[in-house]
C-alpha positions in Angstrom: 64.4 109.2 89.9 66.2 111.3 92.3 69.5 109.7 91.4 68.8 110.2 87.7 67.9 113.9 88.2 71.0 114.5 90.4 73.2 112.8 87.8 71.8 115.1 85.1 72.4 118.2 87.2 76.0 117.1 88.0 76.7 116.4 84.3 75.3 119.8 83.3 77.4 121.5 86.0 80.5 119.7 84.9 80.0 120.7 81.2 79.3 124.3 82.2 82.5 124.4 84.3 84.6 122.9 81.5 83.1 125.3 79.0 83.7 128.4 81.2 87.5 127.8 81.2 87.6 127.7 77.4 85.4 130.8 77.1 87.5 132.9 79.6 88.4 136.1 77.9 92.1 136.3 77.3 94.2 139.3 78.2 97.8 140.3 77.3 99.8 142.6 79.6 102.3 145.2 78.7 104.7 146.9 81.2 103.9 150.6 81.7 105.8 153.4 83.4 103.0 154.9 85.5 104.6 158.4 85.7 104.7 158.8 81.9 102.0 156.4 80.9 104.4 155.0 78.3 105.0 151.4 77.5 108.4 150.2 78.6 110.3 146.9 78.1 108.4 144.0 79.8 111.5 142.9 81.6 111.2 145.9 83.8 107.9 144.6 85.4 107.6 141.8 88.0 106.4 138.5 86.4 103.7 138.1 89.2 101.9 141.3 88.3 103.0 143.3 91.3 103.4 147.0 90.8 106.9 148.1 91.8 108.8 151.4 91.5 106.2 153.1 89.4 106.0 150.3 86.9 103.0 148.0 86.4 101.1 145.9 84.0 98.2 147.1 82.0 96.1 144.4 80.4 94.2 144.5 77.1 91.4 142.1 76.0 91.4 139.9 73.0 91.0 141.9 69.7 92.7 145.0 71.1 95.7 146.7 69.4 98.6 146.9 71.9 100.9 150.0 71.9 104.5 149.9 70.7 107.5 150.4 73.1 107.7 154.1 74.0 104.1 154.8 72.9 101.5 156.3 75.3 99.3 153.6 76.7 95.5 154.3 76.7 92.7 152.0 77.4 93.4 148.6 79.0 92.9 147.8 82.7 95.0 147.1 85.8 92.0 145.2 87.3 91.2 141.9 85.5 87.8 140.2 85.6 87.5 137.0 87.7 88.8 134.0 85.8 90.5 136.0 83.0 93.2 134.1 81.2 96.4 136.3 81.3 99.7 136.4 79.6 102.2 139.0 80.7 104.7 140.3 78.2 105.8 138.8 74.9 104.3 141.6 72.8 106.6 142.7 69.9 108.2 146.1 70.4 106.2 147.6 67.5 102.9 146.5 69.1 100.4 143.7 68.2 96.8 142.7 68.4 95.8 140.5 71.2 94.5 137.2 69.8 92.4 134.6 71.4 94.0 131.2 71.8 92.5 127.7 71.9 93.3 124.9 74.3 96.5 125.8 76.0 96.4 129.2 74.4 99.7 130.3 76.0 98.3 132.0 79.1 100.6 132.0 82.0 97.9 132.4 84.7 94.2 132.6 85.4 93.1 135.4 87.7 90.5 134.8 90.4 89.5 131.4 88.8 
């Protein structure tokens, strides 16, 4: 019985682990000039998320409307939740809404996972 119970626990744990990756909230980053709080071209920020020269990434959760280039950035976060699926850049210049992807939803990294 111990083997059967242990197998059940391991199976449940495996399913929970698989499901948690699929359910990770997705975030999209835009590059922001921290002195003006305006969105700038994403090419000006480091791909790895490092803040350099007064420029940094601000991340918005799925379902959030992202600002256009030159617009003041409000909301969003610089500190992502553990395990968050993240894509930096790629937002049209006129803004967009962050959408949630499926398997292989286009995220370029997972934070703290």
